[in-house]
C-alpha positions as CSV (number, residue, x, y, z in Angstrom):
1,M,98.2,81.6,86.7
2,F,99.7,78.1,86.0
3,R,103.2,79.5,85.9
4,S,102.8,81.4,89.1
5,L,101.3,78.4,90.9
6,D,104.0,76.2,89.5
7,A,106.7,78.5,90.7
8,L,105.2,78.8,94.2
9,L,104.4,75.2,94.7
10,G,107.4,73.6,93.0
11,S,105.6,71.8,90.2
12,D,103.4,69.9,92.6
13,D,100.1,69.3,90.8
14,G,98.4,67.9,93.9
15,A,99.3,71.0,95.9
16,A,98.1,73.3,93.2
17,R,94.8,71.4,93.0
18,Q,94.5,71.6,96.8
19,W,95.2,75.3,96.8
20,L,92.5,75.8,94.2
21,E,89.9,73.8,96.2
22,T,90.6,75.4,99.6
23,N,88.9,78.4,101.0
24,N,91.2,81.5,100.8
25,L,90.4,84.3,103.2
26,D,92.1,86.9,101.1
27,L,90.1,86.0,98.1
28,G,86.9,85.4,100.0
29,G,86.3,81.8,98.8
30,K,87.7,78.9,96.9
31,P,89.8,80.0,93.9
32,I,88.4,77.2,91.8
33,D,84.9,78.7,92.2
34,Q,86.1,82.2,91.5
35,I,87.8,81.5,88.2
36,D,84.4,80.8,86.6
37,T,84.1,84.4,85.8
38,M,86.5,86.8,84.0
39,R,86.6,89.1,87.0
40,G,87.3,86.2,89.4
41,L,90.0,84.8,87.1
42,I,91.7,88.2,87.0
43,E,91.5,88.6,90.8
44,V,92.9,85.1,91.4
45,C,95.7,85.6,88.8
46,D,96.6,89.0,90.3
47,Y,96.7,87.4,93.8
48,V,98.9,84.5,92.7
49,D,101.2,86.8,90.7
50,F,101.6,89.1,93.7
51,Y,102.8,86.2,95.8
52,R,105.0,84.9,93.1
53,A,106.8,88.3,92.9
54,R,107.6,88.1,96.6
55,V,109.4,84.7,96.2
């Protein structure tokens, strides 16, 4: 997930943190809350990887 966020946000740690803490309609909540579980982590990683592939 780190590599994908880094690629999408241009190594901006603040932007990555903000993305993790902001409600995401596609994911149904804040990514930071969802990565507490294995299922949530996989869903968030898949989501970020999908968008990274489009860049």
